[in-house]
N, C-alpha and C positions, 0 to 999 in steps of 0.2 A: 951155070949155078948164080942165082941170085941172094944176095946176104941183105937183110932190112935189119937196120941199127936205129935204135930211137931211145934219147932220153925225155925223162919226165920228171919236170920239177916241181915237187909237193910241198905245200905248205900245210901244216898239220896244228891248226890253232888250239886245240884242247890238250897238246901234248904240253905237260909240267915238267917232264924229266926225261933223260935218255934212255932211261928203261923203258918208259912207257911208249917212248918213240919205236923203239927196237922191237917192242911187241907188236905194235901194229904193222911197221916193216914186214918184220918176219912172217906176220900172218898174210898179209897181203901179196908178198911175194909167193908164197907158198901155193896160195890160192889161183895167182894168175899162171904159175908155172904147169900147176897141175891141169888147169883149164885149158891152155893154149900150146902147150909143149915149146915154149920159147925159154931162152936163156935169161935170166933176170936177176939182177944185184943192185943193192945201194952203191952208187960208184961217186958222189960226192957228198959234203955236208953231213958227214957222219958223227961230229961231235956237234951239232947245233941239234936243239931239241925240238924246234918247229919247222925245221925246212929239211929236206932231202933231194937228193935226184937219184932217180932209178933209170940203169941202162937196161936195155933188153935187146935180142937179136934173134933172127930166124933165118932159118935157110929155106929156099923154094926153088921152082924151076922158073917162076913167072914173077916179074916185078911188080903186077898187079896184086898177083896174091899176096906176096910178101908187105905190101901197103895195107891190104885188107886187114891181115892179121895184126898189124901194129895198131890200126886204127881202132880194132874189136878189144885188142888189150885196154887201151884209153879210155873208150866208152864201157867196159866193164868196172875200170876203178871208179870211174864217175859214178856208175851206177851202185856197184855193190859198198862205197865209202865217200857219201855226200858230204859228210864233214870233212873231207880233205879238199882242198882246193888246188888244183893244176893251175900253176901259172907260167910255166913254158912248156912246149914240146919241140922237139926238134928230129926229125926223121930223114934218114937217107937210105936212099936204094942203091945198093952197089953190085954191077954186073960184073962177075969175076969171070 
């Protein structure tokens, strides 16, 4: 079993309140979850208006496949939300 784990830090320059940020994050995480069947949640910066870190994970039988899924998620976020700026991506593939 292979577990892929990724943290993506996003800057939301157009967000002016926690309510606006949470609407964006809720919509984004739902779309990613439905399209890629990964576990995804906000894991850091929950009280910041313009910054968030999303954590996601997937399970596969191949480390290459797990890495591909996480890269596809990153590209999907860039594609559907060009207004959000990805400032950091940390990925780890764990062989269990």
